[in-house]
Each structure stands twice: as structure tokens, then as C-alpha cells.
C-alpha positions as CSV (number, residue, x, y, z in Angstrom):
1,X,-12.1,-2.9,-25.8
2,X,-8.3,-3.9,-25.0
3,X,-6.9,-2.8,-21.6
4,X,-3.3,-3.4,-20.6
5,X,-2.7,-3.4,-16.9
6,X,0.8,-2.7,-15.9
7,X,1.7,-4.3,-12.4
8,X,1.0,-7.2,-10.7
9,X,0.7,-5.4,-7.2
10,X,-1.8,-4.8,-5.1
11,X,-4.0,-2.3,-7.1
12,X,-3.0,-4.1,-10.7
13,X,-3.8,-7.7,-9.3
14,X,-7.2,-6.4,-7.5
15,X,-8.0,-4.7,-11.2
16,X,-7.4,-7.6,-13.3
17,X,-9.4,-9.7,-11.3
18,X,-12.9,-7.5,-11.4
19,X,-15.2,-9.2,-13.9
20,X,-15.5,-7.2,-17.2
21,X,-16.4,-8.3,-20.9
22,X,-13.7,-6.5,-22.3
23,X,-10.0,-8.0,-22.6
24,X,-7.6,-7.2,-20.1
25,X,-3.9,-8.1,-20.6
26,X,-2.1,-8.2,-17.1
27,X,2.0,-7.5,-17.1
28,X,4.3,-7.3,-14.4
29,X,8.2,-6.1,-15.5
30,X,9.3,-9.8,-14.8
31,X,6.8,-10.7,-18.0
32,X,8.2,-7.9,-20.4
33,X,10.4,-4.9,-19.1
34,X,8.2,-2.1,-19.3
35,X,10.9,0.4,-18.4
36,X,12.6,0.1,-21.7
37,X,10.8,2.6,-23.7
38,X,11.7,1.5,-27.4
39,X,10.7,-2.3,-26.4
40,X,7.4,-0.6,-24.6
41,X,6.7,1.1,-27.2
42,X,7.0,-1.7,-29.7
43,X,4.9,-3.9,-27.8
44,X,1.9,-1.0,-27.4
45,X,1.8,-1.1,-31.2
46,X,1.6,-4.2,-31.7
47,X,-1.1,-5.4,-29.2
48,X,-2.8,-2.1,-29.4
49,X,-4.7,-1.5,-26.2
50,X,-7.4,1.2,-26.0
51,X,-6.2,2.0,-22.2
52,X,-3.4,1.8,-20.3
53,X,-3.6,1.5,-16.7
54,X,-0.3,2.0,-14.8
55,X,-0.4,0.2,-11.0
56,X,3.5,-0.3,-11.2
57,X,5.6,1.0,-8.7
58,X,9.1,0.8,-7.0
59,X,10.0,-0.3,-3.9
60,X,13.6,-0.4,-2.6
61,X,15.7,-1.0,0.4
62,X,14.4,0.7,3.0
63,X,11.2,-0.5,1.8
64,X,9.3,2.9,0.7
65,X,5.7,3.0,2.0
């Protein structure tokens, strides 16, 4: 099973470090701009993950908590 984790914050990093027998791809917006829908759709069609876990978030000024 292929799992794609979006976001390298606290939760995304925690999930990516878990031991599993599945193939995990862990990307952040710096690795790939997944906010661009057409490019993200192409990426999904190419990589064909079974699951996508969205752990991405947005922090601004002032910081949103």
C-alpha cells in the first residue's frame, strides 16, 4: 500500500516516522507545491497512492494557533 503524507509539521512528521510495512512518501509544500491543483492532480496520477493523509497547514502573521 502506498501512502502519501502532505505536510512536514508536527503531525505529518510524527506519522511519517511510524514504523510500517507500507510505502510512505512524505512531502511538504517546499518539496512540491500541492496547492497548485493541476500539478497535484498530475502527481497523484503518476504516483498512484492508495491513501493521502493531509497534514498540511497554514501559519501566518500573527501566528494562528
